[in-house]
C-alpha positions, 0 to 999 in steps of 0.5 A: 437539228439543221439551221432553219428547221421550223419551230414546230419540227424543233419542238417535236424533236425536243419531245414537246410536240405542238398541235398543228391540226392543219398539218403545218400549213399555217391555217389553223393557228393551233401552234401559236406561241409566244417567244419568251427568249431568243430571236425570230425573223421579224416577218414571222411576228404576227403581233406583240403582247407585253413586248413578247412576239407571237408567231406560228411555230409551223412557219417560223424558222429556228436560227438559234436558242429559243424559249417559247410558250404555247398559247393554245392548249397543247393537249387534247381535252378529255371527251367526257362520256355521259353514259347516255347509252348504258342500259339501252338494247340497240336491237330495240332502240335503234333497229330500223326494222324488227331484228332478232338478236343474233350476234356476229360473234357467238358468246360462249358465256353469259358475260361475254362482251362485244365492242362497237366502235366509231373511229372518226376523224375528230372523235372516237366513240365506243360501246361495250355490249353484253352479247347474251342479251344485247344490252350496252354496259359501258361507253366511252369517247375520246378525241382522235389522238392523231389530230396533232398530225392534222385535223383533216384526213389529207394531212394525216395521209401526208403524215403517213407518207412522211413516215408516221404511219406506225405512229398514227396507227399506234396512237389510235389503237392505244386510245381504244384500249384506254376507252375499253378500260374506261367503259369496262363495267366489270368482269367479262371477256371481249369476244369481238369488235365491229369498227366503222370509220372512213377509209382513211381512218380504217387504213390508219387503224390497220397500218395500211398505206393510205397514200392511194386514197388521195390520188386522182382517181382515188385508189384505196388499198382496199374498200373491204378488209378481212377481219383481223385478230384483236391481238394484232392491234394490241386490243383485249380479247384473247386468241381468235377475237375478230375485229370486223371493219364495215366495208366502204363504198369508195375512197372518200365514203366509208363504212361509217356512212354505210352503217349510218344510212342502213341504220337510218333505214335507207336500204328499205325506204320506198317513199321517194328519195331520202337524203343523208348528210353526215356533217364533220371534217369530211362532209359525206352525202347519200341520196337514194332509197331501197333500189339505189343510192348515190354517195359522195364526199366533199372536203368541208374542212374542220370549220364545222367543228371549230377548226381553222377558225381563229377563235374556234374551239370544240363544244366545250365550256366557254364556247359560244354555241348559239346567238340571237341579234335584235335587228331593231336595237342591235343587241346581241345575245350569246349562248355560252356552254356552261355560261361564264366567260366567252373562250371561243366559238364552236361549229354550231355557234359559228353557224348561228352567228353567221345566220344572225349577222346576215339577217341583221345586215351586219354582213353582206352576201359575201360574209364581209362586215358592213357599215351596220356592224355597231362600232363597239363590236368592231375590231380592225387588225392585221387580219382585217375586220372582226366582231368582238365577242368577249368584253376584253375583245380578245375573242373575235370573229374575223372575216376570214373565219366567216370565209372558212365557214362559207367554203365549208357550207358551199362544199356540202350544198354543192355536193347535194345539188350535184348528186341530184343533178346526176340523176338526170333531167326531171323533178326528183322529190326529196321526201326525207332528210337525215342529219348525222354526226357528232356536230349534227347533234347540236346543229341549229337547223333553221340557221343551217337552212338560213345560210344555205348549208342545207336545202330549204325543205320543210323542217318536218322533212328533217330528222336526226340520227345521233351517231349513225356510224356507232349505232350501225356498228352496234346493230351489226355487232348484234345482228348478222342480218343487219351486217349482211344488209350493209353488205347487200346495200353496198351493191346498190350504192354508186360512189360519185367522185365530185371531181368527175362532175363537170357542174360541181365547181359551178355549184360550189361557186354559186353556193359560196354566198349567203345563202346562194347566188340565187336564193331560189335554188335553195328551195328545190325539192330535188329539181335536177339541173 
């Protein structure tokens, strides 16, 4: 190992990799370690506790023997399946219009199975479906094992360019095999798969070079891949078991979004404009209806899922997922998943906290703490000012964390307004808005409107699709007509690269405040600008 190699790289070479969800840019804080023995440059010491220095492994050079202890969980927690879908028949439960059971893969025997799979940047979700009657017999979920190479798609593309493509492909393929094993309800041969995912995830699954995706303009290897045999991926199913992937609209809008909007009924929506927002590491937006649609993606980053936040974590035990502040007394009530000690803040909690802090006047429109923040909550340190969330004051929400959320929400809202603006002059009424995504399931909608993440349409205009990608993949698995509808609707979808829209950055800057530079801009019913 060369002198000066980063501690992150040294740990990887030693077979003890550390998490670095930002791709090693020093942004996420996941590779924070305590130096138990040895010396590191003083300028890399973030703080000391009990005499031991703490530093980010991705930025710290190694110039001699070191003994370190990770301060953040090195392994991804297990994503527990709650069996919410077992026993459901997607054709009956999720079809946006009447569909006949007509599996894309013909079953040979009564017990034959199909797999619907959503490969997300953060999570993987899988349904095991009996093809003869279209009933879900098993499900499983897992965190994407590629996360240690970066929480966002750009970091993983860069990792692939650095020679880790095979590793990234192997990791997600192996995770799917483990999920099938977990979901398996008994004997039954898998006959085929339908997979939905964003373009980067599909490229990495198939070990296709994804480097063109991040070029300007974006140039994926392909938007639609032909079916591959499951044996090529190491997946169960025997010979001639096809793996179908849902086609993408563009370099940043994939089959997961196409499956979701058709699942939400956009391909047959005739009552004006409908808005579909998938909130996750990548914020994808579709605006349209039966005759046409515009689609774009904005780089929201991992803040919605707790990434890049000093006290951020996923929606797990000990995460703050809601908050209420009494504006008169200054009392704050935190909702903590499963109760007990506060361990961090998940995305929904971050949005609720930000809305509550703004309403109480504890932060200003730039998301900086004001003099109204009670002294017993105030923390001042190396990273500026923060609000303590735990009794020991070790879990704190910093101004830089709030800044990360503001950038994420600004990217999404600016994307929405930019698509409306792309329709041209005139009033364009949005009559229906659908929020989707794993994060969206826990979204505090009034708080999301309050901080300017979503437009201030009447709450009655909003609806929710739990996991549009997975539900759409299941319908495509069980109905040839539905899969054909996705392919047909794709011809009506225009992919918009926000970088090509002259007004996008203006919209982004305007949305980088609470709730916006001009609050009335939130209350548009699609008024184009």
